[in-house]
PyMOL Python script that loads the backbone (N, CA, C, O; Angstrom):
from pymol import cmd

cmd.read_pdbstr("""\
ATOM      1  N   MET A   1    -180.562   3.601 167.380  1.00  0.00           N
ATOM      2  CA  MET A   1    -179.126   3.678 167.236  1.00  0.00           C
ATOM      3  C   MET A   1    -178.764   3.239 165.825  1.00  0.00           C
ATOM      4  O   MET A   1    -179.240   2.209 165.349  1.00  0.00           O
ATOM      5  N   PRO A   2    -177.928   4.015 165.160  1.00  0.00           N
ATOM      6  CA  PRO A   2    -177.512   3.614 163.815  1.00  0.00           C
ATOM      7  C   PRO A   2    -176.621   2.373 163.883  1.00  0.00           C
ATOM      8  O   PRO A   2    -175.916   2.154 164.868  1.00  0.00           O
ATOM      9  N   ASN A   3    -176.664   1.562 162.818  1.00  0.00           N
ATOM     10  CA  ASN A   3    -175.792   0.394 162.815  1.00  0.00           C
ATOM     11  C   ASN A   3    -174.384   0.812 162.390  1.00  0.00           C
ATOM     12  O   ASN A   3    -174.165   1.949 161.972  1.00  0.00           O
ATOM     13  N   LEU A   4    -173.448  -0.104 162.499  1.00  0.00           N
ATOM     14  CA  LEU A   4    -172.042   0.208 162.244  1.00  0.00           C
ATOM     15  C   LEU A   4    -171.816   0.723 160.825  1.00  0.00           C
ATOM     16  O   LEU A   4    -171.057   1.673 160.634  1.00  0.00           O
ATOM     17  N   MET A   5    -172.452   0.121 159.834  1.00  0.00           N
ATOM     18  CA  MET A   5    -172.254   0.583 158.448  1.00  0.00           C
ATOM     19  C   MET A   5    -172.786   1.997 158.254  1.00  0.00           C
ATOM     20  O   MET A   5    -172.189   2.780 157.515  1.00  0.00           O
ATOM     21  N   GLU A   6    -173.899   2.341 158.906  1.00  0.00           N
ATOM     22  CA  GLU A   6    -174.413   3.710 158.817  1.00  0.00           C
ATOM     23  C   GLU A   6    -173.428   4.698 159.415  1.00  0.00           C
ATOM     24  O   GLU A   6    -173.223   5.782 158.869  1.00  0.00           O
ATOM     25  N   ILE A   7    -172.816   4.330 160.536  1.00  0.00           N
ATOM     26  CA  ILE A   7    -171.820   5.203 161.166  1.00  0.00           C
ATOM     27  C   ILE A   7    -170.617   5.374 160.250  1.00  0.00           C
ATOM     28  O   ILE A   7    -170.117   6.487 160.085  1.00  0.00           O
ATOM     29  N   ILE A   8    -170.149   4.285 159.656  1.00  0.00           N
ATOM     30  CA  ILE A   8    -168.993   4.357 158.751  1.00  0.00           C
ATOM     31  C   ILE A   8    -169.317   5.207 157.526  1.00  0.00           C
ATOM     32  O   ILE A   8    -168.487   6.011 157.101  1.00  0.00           O
ATOM     33  N   ARG A   9    -170.498   5.046 156.957  1.00  0.00           N
ATOM     34  CA  ARG A   9    -170.893   5.870 155.803  1.00  0.00           C
ATOM     35  C   ARG A   9    -170.979   7.350 156.182  1.00  0.00           C
ATOM     36  O   ARG A   9    -170.598   8.220 155.398  1.00  0.00           O
ATOM     37  N   GLN A  10    -171.482   7.629 157.388  1.00  0.00           N
ATOM     38  CA  GLN A  10    -171.569   9.009 157.854  1.00  0.00           C
ATOM     39  C   GLN A  10    -170.170   9.612 158.008  1.00  0.00           C
ATOM     40  O   GLN A  10    -169.941  10.763 157.636  1.00  0.00           O
ATOM     41  N   ILE A  11    -169.242   8.833 158.555  1.00  0.00           N
ATOM     42  CA  ILE A  11    -167.859   9.297 158.679  1.00  0.00           C
ATOM     43  C   ILE A  11    -167.287   9.600 157.304  1.00  0.00           C
ATOM     44  O   ILE A  11    -166.627  10.620 157.108  1.00  0.00           O
ATOM     45  N   GLN A  12    -167.541   8.711 156.355  1.00  0.00           N
ATOM     46  CA  GLN A  12    -167.023   8.917 155.002  1.00  0.00           C
ATOM     47  C   GLN A  12    -167.587  10.198 154.389  1.00  0.00           C
ATOM     48  O   GLN A  12    -166.863  10.923 153.706  1.00  0.00           O
ATOM     49  N   ARG A  13    -168.865  10.486 154.625  1.00  0.00           N
ATOM     50  CA  ARG A  13    -169.493  11.690 154.065  1.00  0.00           C
ATOM     51  C   ARG A  13    -169.001  12.967 154.737  1.00  0.00           C
ATOM     52  O   ARG A  13    -168.788  13.983 154.075  1.00  0.00           O
ATOM     53  N   ASP A  14    -168.821  12.908 156.061  1.00  0.00           N
ATOM     54  CA  ASP A  14    -168.614  14.137 156.833  1.00  0.00           C
ATOM     55  C   ASP A  14    -167.167  14.467 157.177  1.00  0.00           C
ATOM     56  O   ASP A  14    -166.846  15.628 157.430  1.00  0.00           O
ATOM     57  N   LEU A  15    -166.296  13.477 157.189  1.00  0.00           N
ATOM     58  CA  LEU A  15    -164.933  13.731 157.643  1.00  0.00           C
ATOM     59  C   LEU A  15    -163.925  13.589 156.524  1.00  0.00           C
ATOM     60  O   LEU A  15    -164.126  12.850 155.561  1.00  0.00           O
ATOM     61  N   SER A  16    -162.839  14.316 156.680  1.00  0.00           N
ATOM     62  CA  SER A  16    -161.711  14.174 155.773  1.00  0.00           C
ATOM     63  C   SER A  16    -160.443  14.188 156.615  1.00  0.00           C
ATOM     64  O   SER A  16    -160.474  14.563 157.787  1.00  0.00           O
ATOM     65  N   CYS A  17    -159.346  13.785 156.027  1.00  0.00           N
ATOM     66  CA  CYS A  17    -158.079  13.713 156.742  1.00  0.00           C
ATOM     67  C   CYS A  17    -157.703  15.106 157.246  1.00  0.00           C
ATOM     68  O   CYS A  17    -157.654  16.052 156.460  1.00  0.00           O
ATOM     69  N   PRO A  18    -157.437  15.242 158.553  1.00  0.00           N
ATOM     70  CA  PRO A  18    -157.081  16.553 159.080  1.00  0.00           C
ATOM     71  C   PRO A  18    -155.698  17.022 158.635  1.00  0.00           C
ATOM     72  O   PRO A  18    -155.355  18.190 158.819  1.00  0.00           O
ATOM     73  N   ILE A  19    -154.902  16.131 158.054  1.00  0.00           N
ATOM     74  CA  ILE A  19    -153.555  16.498 157.619  1.00  0.00           C
ATOM     75  C   ILE A  19    -153.542  16.954 156.160  1.00  0.00           C
ATOM     76  O   ILE A  19    -152.970  17.994 155.835  1.00  0.00           O
ATOM     77  N   CYS A  20    -154.181  16.162 155.274  1.00  0.00           N
ATOM     78  CA  CYS A  20    -154.104  16.494 153.841  1.00  0.00           C
ATOM     79  C   CYS A  20    -155.458  16.817 153.213  1.00  0.00           C
ATOM     80  O   CYS A  20    -155.515  17.265 152.068  1.00  0.00           O
ATOM     81  N   GLY A  21    -156.551  16.596 153.950  1.00  0.00           N
ATOM     82  CA  GLY A  21    -157.873  16.941 153.438  1.00  0.00           C
ATOM     83  C   GLY A  21    -158.530  15.901 152.550  1.00  0.00           C
ATOM     84  O   GLY A  21    -159.642  16.126 152.072  1.00  0.00           O
ATOM     85  N   GLN A  22    -157.874  14.761 152.311  1.00  0.00           N
ATOM     86  CA  GLN A  22    -158.465  13.721 151.460  1.00  0.00           C
ATOM     87  C   GLN A  22    -159.617  13.029 152.182  1.00  0.00           C
ATOM     88  O   GLN A  22    -159.636  12.934 153.409  1.00  0.00           O
ATOM     89  N   SER A  23    -160.569  12.553 151.397  1.00  0.00           N
ATOM     90  CA  SER A  23    -161.673  11.794 151.983  1.00  0.00           C
ATOM     91  C   SER A  23    -161.204  10.354 152.217  1.00  0.00           C
ATOM     92  O   SER A  23    -160.155   9.933 151.728  1.00  0.00           O
ATOM     93  N   TYR A  24    -162.008   9.620 152.974  1.00  0.00           N
ATOM     94  CA  TYR A  24    -161.655   8.248 153.326  1.00  0.00           C
ATOM     95  C   TYR A  24    -162.438   7.255 152.489  1.00  0.00           C
ATOM     96  O   TYR A  24    -163.612   7.476 152.190  1.00  0.00           O
ATOM     97  N   GLU A  25    -161.788   6.152 152.107  1.00  0.00           N
ATOM     98  CA  GLU A  25    -162.474   5.046 151.460  1.00  0.00           C
ATOM     99  C   GLU A  25    -163.141   4.206 152.553  1.00  0.00           C
ATOM    100  O   GLU A  25    -162.629   4.111 153.668  1.00  0.00           O
ATOM    101  N   ILE A  26    -164.277   3.604 152.228  1.00  0.00           N
ATOM    102  CA  ILE A  26    -165.010   2.790 153.205  1.00  0.00           C
ATOM    103  C   ILE A  26    -164.095   1.747 153.853  1.00  0.00           C
ATOM    104  O   ILE A  26    -164.150   1.550 155.067  1.00  0.00           O
ATOM    105  N   GLY A  27    -163.267   1.089 153.068  1.00  0.00           N
ATOM    106  CA  GLY A  27    -162.390   0.041 153.595  1.00  0.00           C
ATOM    107  C   GLY A  27    -161.289   0.539 154.505  1.00  0.00           C
ATOM    108  O   GLY A  27    -160.615  -0.262 155.153  1.00  0.00           O
ATOM    109  N   LYS A  28    -161.094   1.844 154.568  1.00  0.00           N
ATOM    110  CA  LYS A  28    -160.042   2.430 155.405  1.00  0.00           C
ATOM    111  C   LYS A  28    -160.608   3.083 156.662  1.00  0.00           C
ATOM    112  O   LYS A  28    -159.909   3.828 157.348  1.00  0.00           O
ATOM    113  N   ILE A  29    -161.867   2.805 156.959  1.00  0.00           N
ATOM    114  CA  ILE A  29    -162.513   3.286 158.179  1.00  0.00           C
ATOM    115  C   ILE A  29    -162.803   2.048 159.014  1.00  0.00           C
ATOM    116  O   ILE A  29    -163.590   1.197 158.599  1.00  0.00           O
ATOM    117  N   ARG A  30    -162.180   1.932 160.188  1.00  0.00           N
ATOM    118  CA  ARG A  30    -162.276   0.694 160.964  1.00  0.00           C
ATOM    119  C   ARG A  30    -162.646   0.966 162.419  1.00  0.00           C
ATOM    120  O   ARG A  30    -162.197   1.940 163.022  1.00  0.00           O
ATOM    121  N   LEU A  31    -163.467   0.090 162.960  1.00  0.00           N
ATOM    122  CA  LEU A  31    -163.803   0.138 164.370  1.00  0.00           C
ATOM    123  C   LEU A  31    -162.636  -0.464 165.142  1.00  0.00           C
ATOM    124  O   LEU A  31    -162.218  -1.588 164.866  1.00  0.00           O
ATOM    125  N   ARG A  32    -162.109   0.285 166.108  1.00  0.00           N
ATOM    126  CA  ARG A  32    -160.982  -0.199 166.901  1.00  0.00           C
ATOM    127  C   ARG A  32    -161.338  -0.450 168.356  1.00  0.00           C
ATOM    128  O   ARG A  32    -160.571  -1.076 169.088  1.00  0.00           O
ATOM    129  N   GLY A  33    -162.499   0.035 168.777  1.00  0.00           N
ATOM    130  CA  GLY A  33    -162.883  -0.222 170.156  1.00  0.00           C
ATOM    131  C   GLY A  33    -164.258   0.313 170.472  1.00  0.00           C
ATOM    132  O   GLY A  33    -164.765   1.197 169.781  1.00  0.00           O
ATOM    133  N   LEU A  34    -164.860  -0.221 171.513  1.00  0.00           N
ATOM    134  CA  LEU A  34    -166.157   0.227 171.995  1.00  0.00           C
ATOM    135  C   LEU A  34    -166.101   0.220 173.503  1.00  0.00           C
ATOM    136  O   LEU A  34    -165.900  -0.828 174.117  1.00  0.00           O
ATOM    137  N   PHE A  35    -166.275   1.373 174.102  1.00  0.00           N
ATOM    138  CA  PHE A  35    -166.244   1.515 175.539  1.00  0.00           C
ATOM    139  C   PHE A  35    -167.500   2.249 175.961  1.00  0.00           C
ATOM    140  O   PHE A  35    -167.694   3.415 175.615  1.00  0.00           O
ATOM    141  N   ASP A  36    -168.359   1.561 176.714  1.00  0.00           N
ATOM    142  CA  ASP A  36    -169.645   2.102 177.114  1.00  0.00           C
ATOM    143  C   ASP A  36    -170.398   2.473 175.842  1.00  0.00           C
ATOM    144  O   ASP A  36    -170.784   1.577 175.092  1.00  0.00           O
ATOM    145  N   ARG A  37    -170.622   3.746 175.571  1.00  0.00           N
ATOM    146  CA  ARG A  37    -171.302   4.173 174.342  1.00  0.00           C
ATOM    147  C   ARG A  37    -170.357   4.926 173.409  1.00  0.00           C
ATOM    148  O   ARG A  37    -170.813   5.619 172.500  1.00  0.00           O
ATOM    149  N   THR A  38    -169.066   4.800 173.620  1.00  0.00           N
ATOM    150  CA  THR A  38    -168.091   5.521 172.801  1.00  0.00           C
ATOM    151  C   THR A  38    -167.402   4.571 171.837  1.00  0.00           C
ATOM    152  O   THR A  38    -166.822   3.565 172.247  1.00  0.00           O
ATOM    153  N   LEU A  39    -167.471   4.897 170.558  1.00  0.00           N
ATOM    154  CA  LEU A  39    -166.782   4.119 169.526  1.00  0.00           C
ATOM    155  C   LEU A  39    -165.428   4.758 169.245  1.00  0.00           C
ATOM    156  O   LEU A  39    -165.322   5.982 169.165  1.00  0.00           O
ATOM    157  N   ILE A  40    -164.401   3.943 169.095  1.00  0.00           N
ATOM    158  CA  ILE A  40    -163.089   4.402 168.676  1.00  0.00           C
ATOM    159  C   ILE A  40    -162.945   3.964 167.217  1.00  0.00           C
ATOM    160  O   ILE A  40    -162.964   2.772 166.911  1.00  0.00           O
ATOM    161  N   ILE A  41    -162.802   4.940 166.329  1.00  0.00           N
ATOM    162  CA  ILE A  41    -162.723   4.679 164.889  1.00  0.00           C
ATOM    163  C   ILE A  41    -161.342   5.078 164.378  1.00  0.00           C
ATOM    164  O   ILE A  41    -160.857   6.171 164.670  1.00  0.00           O
ATOM    165  N   GLN A  42    -160.718   4.191 163.619  1.00  0.00           N
ATOM    166  CA  GLN A  42    -159.429   4.483 162.988  1.00  0.00           C
ATOM    167  C   GLN A  42    -159.665   4.748 161.510  1.00  0.00           C
ATOM    168  O   GLN A  42    -160.392   4.004 160.852  1.00  0.00           O
ATOM    169  N   THR A  43    -159.061   5.793 160.989  1.00  0.00           N
ATOM    170  CA  THR A  43    -159.160   6.102 159.567  1.00  0.00           C
ATOM    171  C   THR A  43    -157.755   6.224 158.984  1.00  0.00           C
ATOM    172  O   THR A  43    -156.822   6.661 159.657  1.00  0.00           O
ATOM    173  N   ILE A  44    -157.627   5.831 157.724  1.00  0.00           N
ATOM    174  CA  ILE A  44    -156.363   5.976 157.009  1.00  0.00           C
ATOM    175  C   ILE A  44    -156.692   6.553 155.642  1.00  0.00           C
ATOM    176  O   ILE A  44    -157.469   5.964 154.891  1.00  0.00           O
ATOM    177  N   CYS A  45    -156.105   7.707 155.308  1.00  0.00           N
ATOM    178  CA  CYS A  45    -156.368   8.305 153.999  1.00  0.00           C
ATOM    179  C   CYS A  45    -155.457   7.660 152.949  1.00  0.00           C
ATOM    180  O   CYS A  45    -154.599   6.843 153.282  1.00  0.00           O
ATOM    181  N   ALA A  46    -155.651   8.032 151.691  1.00  0.00           N
ATOM    182  CA  ALA A  46    -154.865   7.459 150.592  1.00  0.00           C
ATOM    183  C   ALA A  46    -153.374   7.778 150.727  1.00  0.00           C
ATOM    184  O   ALA A  46    -152.537   7.062 150.178  1.00  0.00           O
ATOM    185  N   SER A  47    -153.039   8.845 151.453  1.00  0.00           N
ATOM    186  CA  SER A  47    -151.635   9.199 151.669  1.00  0.00           C
ATOM    187  C   SER A  47    -151.021   8.478 152.862  1.00  0.00           C
ATOM    188  O   SER A  47    -149.830   8.624 153.138  1.00  0.00           O
ATOM    189  N   GLY A  48    -151.839   7.697 153.571  1.00  0.00           N
ATOM    190  CA  GLY A  48    -151.328   6.914 154.680  1.00  0.00           C
ATOM    191  C   GLY A  48    -151.394   7.587 156.042  1.00  0.00           C
ATOM    192  O   GLY A  48    -150.852   7.059 157.013  1.00  0.00           O
ATOM    193  N   HIS A  49    -152.048   8.743 156.134  1.00  0.00           N
ATOM    194  CA  HIS A  49    -152.188   9.408 157.433  1.00  0.00           C
ATOM    195  C   HIS A  49    -153.221   8.667 158.269  1.00  0.00           C
ATOM    196  O   HIS A  49    -154.347   8.451 157.822  1.00  0.00           O
ATOM    197  N   LEU A  50    -152.838   8.278 159.484  1.00  0.00           N
ATOM    198  CA  LEU A  50    -153.698   7.523 160.368  1.00  0.00           C
ATOM    199  C   LEU A  50    -154.270   8.464 161.432  1.00  0.00           C
ATOM    200  O   LEU A  50    -153.534   9.231 162.052  1.00  0.00           O
ATOM    201  N   THR A  51    -155.572   8.400 161.634  1.00  0.00           N
ATOM    202  CA  THR A  51    -156.238   9.241 162.626  1.00  0.00           C
ATOM    203  C   THR A  51    -157.198   8.375 163.432  1.00  0.00           C
ATOM    204  O   THR A  51    -157.822   7.462 162.892  1.00  0.00           O
ATOM    205  N   LEU A  52    -157.313   8.662 164.717  1.00  0.00           N
ATOM    206  CA  LEU A  52    -158.308   8.015 165.563  1.00  0.00           C
ATOM    207  C   LEU A  52    -159.378   9.034 165.909  1.00  0.00           C
ATOM    208  O   LEU A  52    -159.070  10.169 166.271  1.00  0.00           O
ATOM    209  N   PHE A  53    -160.636   8.627 165.798  1.00  0.00           N
ATOM    210  CA  PHE A  53    -161.773   9.458 166.161  1.00  0.00           C
ATOM    211  C   PHE A  53    -162.554   8.747 167.248  1.00  0.00           C
ATOM    212  O   PHE A  53    -162.607   7.518 167.289  1.00  0.00           O
ATOM    213  N   MET A  54    -163.155   9.525 168.122  1.00  0.00           N
ATOM    214  CA  MET A  54    -164.051   8.967 169.137  1.00  0.00           C
ATOM    215  C   MET A  54    -165.411   9.604 168.945  1.00  0.00           C
ATOM    216  O   MET A  54    -165.514  10.813 168.742  1.00  0.00           O
ATOM    217  N   THR A  55    -166.453   8.792 169.008  1.00  0.00           N
ATOM    218  CA  THR A  55    -167.811   9.317 168.889  1.00  0.00           C
ATOM    219  C   THR A  55    -168.712   8.578 169.865  1.00  0.00           C
ATOM    220  O   THR A  55    -168.558   7.377 170.088  1.00  0.00           O
ATOM    221  N   THR A  56    -169.631   9.297 170.427  1.00  0.00           N
ATOM    222  CA  THR A  56    -170.580   8.705 171.361  1.00  0.00           C
ATOM    223  C   THR A  56    -171.864   8.376 170.617  1.00  0.00           C
ATOM    224  O   THR A  56    -172.362   9.187 169.837  1.00  0.00           O
ATOM    225  N   VAL A  57    -172.390   7.203 170.855  1.00  0.00           N
ATOM    226  CA  VAL A  57    -173.597   6.744 170.195  1.00  0.00           C
ATOM    227  C   VAL A  57    -174.751   6.793 171.187  1.00  0.00           C
ATOM    228  O   VAL A  57    -174.635   6.304 172.311  1.00  0.00           O
ATOM    229  N   LYS A  58    -175.852   7.380 170.769  1.00  0.00           N
ATOM    230  CA  LYS A  58    -177.043   7.434 171.607  1.00  0.00           C
ATOM    231  C   LYS A  58    -177.661   6.046 171.664  1.00  0.00           C
ATOM    232  O   LYS A  58    -177.879   5.412 170.631  1.00  0.00           O
ATOM    233  N   VAL A  59    -177.940   5.581 172.865  1.00  0.00           N
ATOM    234  CA  VAL A  59    -178.499   4.248 173.059  1.00  0.00           C
ATOM    235  C   VAL A  59    -179.884   4.375 173.677  1.00  0.00           C
ATOM    236  O   VAL A  59    -180.077   5.099 174.653  1.00  0.00           O
ATOM    237  N   GLN A  60    -180.837   3.667 173.102  1.00  0.00           N
ATOM    238  CA  GLN A  60    -182.181   3.617 173.658  1.00  0.00           C
ATOM    239  C   GLN A  60    -182.230   2.507 174.698  1.00  0.00           C
ATOM    240  O   GLN A  60    -181.400   1.598 174.691  1.00  0.00           O
ATOM    241  N   LYS A  61    -183.214   2.589 175.595  1.00  0.00           N
ATOM    242  CA  LYS A  61    -183.317   1.562 176.634  1.00  0.00           C
ATOM    243  C   LYS A  61    -183.588   0.188 176.024  1.00  0.00           C
ATOM    244  O   LYS A  61    -182.940  -0.785 176.409  1.00  0.00           O
ATOM    245  N   LYS A  62    -184.517   0.086 175.096  1.00  0.00           N
ATOM    246  CA  LYS A  62    -184.799  -1.186 174.434  1.00  0.00           C
ATOM    247  C   LYS A  62    -184.403  -1.043 172.976  1.00  0.00           C
ATOM    248  O   LYS A  62    -184.943  -0.207 172.251  1.00  0.00           O
ATOM    249  N   ILE A  63    -183.474  -1.851 172.564  1.00  0.00           N
ATOM    250  CA  ILE A  63    -182.983  -1.787 171.196  1.00  0.00           C
ATOM    251  C   ILE A  63    -183.318  -3.104 170.503  1.00  0.00           C
ATOM    252  O   ILE A  63    -182.744  -4.144 170.825  1.00  0.00           O
ATOM    253  N   PRO A  64    -184.243  -3.057 169.555  1.00  0.00           N
ATOM    254  CA  PRO A  64    -184.510  -4.291 168.808  1.00  0.00           C
ATOM    255  C   PRO A  64    -183.321  -4.600 167.892  1.00  0.00           C
ATOM    256  O   PRO A  64    -182.772  -3.704 167.251  1.00  0.00           O
ATOM    257  N   ILE A  65    -182.942  -5.843 167.841  1.00  0.00           N
ATOM    258  CA  ILE A  65    -181.821  -6.259 166.999  1.00  0.00           C
ATOM    259  C   ILE A  65    -182.398  -6.982 165.789  1.00  0.00           C
ATOM    260  O   ILE A  65    -183.092  -7.992 165.909  1.00  0.00           O
ATOM    261  N   SER A  66    -182.089  -6.431 164.623  1.00  0.00           N
ATOM    262  CA  SER A  66    -182.603  -7.029 163.388  1.00  0.00           C
ATOM    263  C   SER A  66    -181.604  -8.019 162.807  1.00  0.00           C
ATOM    264  O   SER A  66    -180.455  -8.092 163.243  1.00  0.00           O
ATOM    265  N   THR A  67    -182.049  -8.762 161.839  1.00  0.00           N
ATOM    266  CA  THR A  67    -181.172  -9.681 161.118  1.00  0.00           C
ATOM    267  C   THR A  67    -180.047  -8.912 160.442  1.00  0.00           C
ATOM    268  O   THR A  67    -178.903  -9.365 160.419  1.00  0.00           O
ATOM    269  N   ASN A  68    -180.379  -7.736 159.887  1.00  0.00           N
ATOM    270  CA  ASN A  68    -179.353  -6.912 159.234  1.00  0.00           C
ATOM    271  C   ASN A  68    -178.282  -6.460 160.214  1.00  0.00           C
ATOM    272  O   ASN A  68    -177.110  -6.374 159.849  1.00  0.00           O
ATOM    273  N   ASP A  69    -178.671  -6.164 161.478  1.00  0.00           N
ATOM    274  CA  ASP A  69    -177.682  -5.795 162.489  1.00  0.00           C
ATOM    275  C   ASP A  69    -176.687  -6.930 162.711  1.00  0.00           C
ATOM    276  O   ASP A  69    -175.483  -6.694 162.814  1.00  0.00           O
ATOM    277  N   ILE A  70    -177.183  -8.142 162.785  1.00  0.00           N
ATOM    278  CA  ILE A  70    -176.312  -9.306 162.992  1.00  0.00           C
ATOM    279  C   ILE A  70    -175.408  -9.506 161.783  1.00  0.00           C
ATOM    280  O   ILE A  70    -174.220  -9.792 161.933  1.00  0.00           O
ATOM    281  N   ILE A  71    -175.966  -9.357 160.588  1.00  0.00           N
ATOM    282  CA  ILE A  71    -175.166  -9.501 159.364  1.00  0.00           C
ATOM    283  C   ILE A  71    -174.085  -8.420 159.310  1.00  0.00           C
ATOM    284  O   ILE A  71    -172.939  -8.715 158.969  1.00  0.00           O
ATOM    285  N   ASP A  72    -174.434  -7.157 159.645  1.00  0.00           N
ATOM    286  CA  ASP A  72    -173.452  -6.072 159.660  1.00  0.00           C
ATOM    287  C   ASP A  72    -172.337  -6.340 160.667  1.00  0.00           C
ATOM    288  O   ASP A  72    -171.162  -6.117 160.374  1.00  0.00           O
ATOM    289  N   LEU A  73    -172.706  -6.819 161.854  1.00  0.00           N
ATOM    290  CA  LEU A  73    -171.704  -7.145 162.864  1.00  0.00           C
ATOM    291  C   LEU A  73    -170.798  -8.268 162.369  1.00  0.00           C
ATOM    292  O   LEU A  73    -169.578  -8.200 162.522  1.00  0.00           O
ATOM    293  N   HIS A  74    -171.389  -9.285 161.785  1.00  0.00           N
ATOM    294  CA  HIS A  74    -170.597 -10.397 161.256  1.00  0.00           C
ATOM    295  C   HIS A  74    -169.600  -9.908 160.205  1.00  0.00           C
ATOM    296  O   HIS A  74    -168.432 -10.296 160.233  1.00  0.00           O
ATOM    297  N   LYS A  75    -170.052  -9.058 159.279  1.00  0.00           N
ATOM    298  CA  LYS A  75    -169.166  -8.525 158.234  1.00  0.00           C
ATOM    299  C   LYS A  75    -168.045  -7.692 158.839  1.00  0.00           C
ATOM    300  O   LYS A  75    -166.891  -7.800 158.427  1.00  0.00           O
ATOM    301  N   ALA A  76    -168.392  -6.855 159.824  1.00  0.00           N
ATOM    302  CA  ALA A  76    -167.375  -6.016 160.464  1.00  0.00           C
ATOM    303  C   ALA A  76    -166.323  -6.881 161.155  1.00  0.00           C
ATOM    304  O   ALA A  76    -165.127  -6.613 161.042  1.00  0.00           O
ATOM    305  N   LEU A  77    -166.761  -7.911 161.865  1.00  0.00           N
ATOM    306  CA  LEU A  77    -165.812  -8.787 162.549  1.00  0.00           C
ATOM    307  C   LEU A  77    -165.010  -9.629 161.567  1.00  0.00           C
ATOM    308  O   LEU A  77    -163.831  -9.903 161.790  1.00  0.00           O
ATOM    309  N   GLU A  78    -165.649 -10.032 160.494  1.00  0.00           N
ATOM    310  CA  GLU A  78    -164.959 -10.823 159.476  1.00  0.00           C
ATOM    311  C   GLU A  78    -163.840 -10.007 158.815  1.00  0.00           C
ATOM    312  O   GLU A  78    -162.785 -10.551 158.488  1.00  0.00           O
ATOM    313  N   ASN A  79    -164.072  -8.703 158.618  1.00  0.00           N
ATOM    314  CA  ASN A  79    -163.090  -7.838 157.982  1.00  0.00           C
ATOM    315  C   ASN A  79    -162.075  -7.259 158.961  1.00  0.00           C
ATOM    316  O   ASN A  79    -161.107  -6.625 158.539  1.00  0.00           O
ATOM    317  N   PHE A  80    -162.281  -7.468 160.268  1.00  0.00           N
ATOM    318  CA  PHE A  80    -161.372  -6.929 161.267  1.00  0.00           C
ATOM    319  C   PHE A  80    -160.060  -7.675 161.193  1.00  0.00           C
ATOM    320  O   PHE A  80    -160.027  -8.897 161.343  1.00  0.00           O
ATOM    321  N   ASN A  81    -158.966  -6.944 160.961  1.00  0.00           N
ATOM    322  CA  ASN A  81    -157.667  -7.605 160.839  1.00  0.00           C
ATOM    323  C   ASN A  81    -156.678  -7.083 161.870  1.00  0.00           C
ATOM    324  O   ASN A  81    -155.473  -7.293 161.736  1.00  0.00           O
ATOM    325  N   GLY A  82    -157.172  -6.415 162.884  1.00  0.00           N
ATOM    326  CA  GLY A  82    -156.286  -5.836 163.884  1.00  0.00           C
ATOM    327  C   GLY A  82    -156.149  -6.683 165.130  1.00  0.00           C
ATOM    328  O   GLY A  82    -156.879  -7.653 165.334  1.00  0.00           O
ATOM    329  N   ASP A  83    -155.227  -6.306 165.931  1.00  0.00           N
ATOM    330  CA  ASP A  83    -154.972  -6.941 167.208  1.00  0.00           C
ATOM    331  C   ASP A  83    -155.108  -5.841 168.251  1.00  0.00           C
ATOM    332  O   ASP A  83    -154.285  -4.927 168.281  1.00  0.00           O
ATOM    333  N   PHE A  84    -156.131  -5.903 169.112  1.00  0.00           N
ATOM    334  CA  PHE A  84    -156.378  -4.819 170.066  1.00  0.00           C
ATOM    335  C   PHE A  84    -155.179  -4.560 170.961  1.00  0.00           C
ATOM    336  O   PHE A  84    -154.865  -3.405 171.250  1.00  0.00           O
ATOM    337  N   GLN A  85    -154.503  -5.610 171.406  1.00  0.00           N
ATOM    338  CA  GLN A  85    -153.331  -5.394 172.250  1.00  0.00           C
ATOM    339  C   GLN A  85    -152.261  -4.622 171.494  1.00  0.00           C
ATOM    340  O   GLN A  85    -151.625  -3.734 172.061  1.00  0.00           O
ATOM    341  N   LYS A  86    -152.056  -4.943 170.239  1.00  0.00           N
ATOM    342  CA  LYS A  86    -151.054  -4.253 169.430  1.00  0.00           C
ATOM    343  C   LYS A  86    -151.475  -2.810 169.171  1.00  0.00           C
ATOM    344  O   LYS A  86    -150.643  -1.905 169.230  1.00  0.00           O
ATOM    345  N   VAL A  87    -152.756  -2.589 168.886  1.00  0.00           N
ATOM    346  CA  VAL A  87    -153.262  -1.227 168.611  1.00  0.00           C
ATOM    347  C   VAL A  87    -153.052  -0.330 169.815  1.00  0.00           C
ATOM    348  O   VAL A  87    -152.599   0.805 169.660  1.00  0.00           O
ATOM    349  N   TRP A  88    -153.368  -0.804 171.007  1.00  0.00           N
ATOM    350  CA  TRP A  88    -153.315   0.034 172.205  1.00  0.00           C
ATOM    351  C   TRP A  88    -151.933   0.093 172.835  1.00  0.00           C
ATOM    352  O   TRP A  88    -151.718   0.896 173.742  1.00  0.00           O
ATOM    353  N   LYS A  89    -150.983  -0.733 172.386  1.00  0.00           N
ATOM    354  CA  LYS A  89    -149.604  -0.664 172.885  1.00  0.00           C
ATOM    355  C   LYS A  89    -148.903   0.601 172.435  1.00  0.00           C
ATOM    356  O   LYS A  89    -148.142   1.199 173.195  1.00  0.00           O
ATOM    357  N   ASN A  90    -149.159   1.017 171.186  1.00  0.00           N
ATOM    358  CA  ASN A  90    -148.441   2.157 170.582  1.00  0.00           C
ATOM    359  C   ASN A  90    -148.817   3.456 171.217  1.00  0.00           C
ATOM    360  O   ASN A  90    -148.305   4.505 170.826  1.00  0.00           O
TER     361      ASN A  90
END
""", "prot")
cmd.dss("prot")
cmd.show_as("cartoon", "prot")
cmd.util.cbc("prot")
cmd.orient("prot")
């Protein structure tokens, strides 16, 4: 399974804003939820268009967790500035 930063980099490479076509900056791609194996990703382009994407992640039965995985998770949580209740209210 790819780690969160790999998924974010892949989104940055492959997706663009469906409204204006601009690419996304790494800092404007955010994890907003995880349900089972589905990630909810929020993106905001330079023009301020907000889009939510859902992607399913393939999970292996035994997943070794590396030190880098823990560091990536820590960084993602440290940079998380949202409130899930507020996000899902709208």
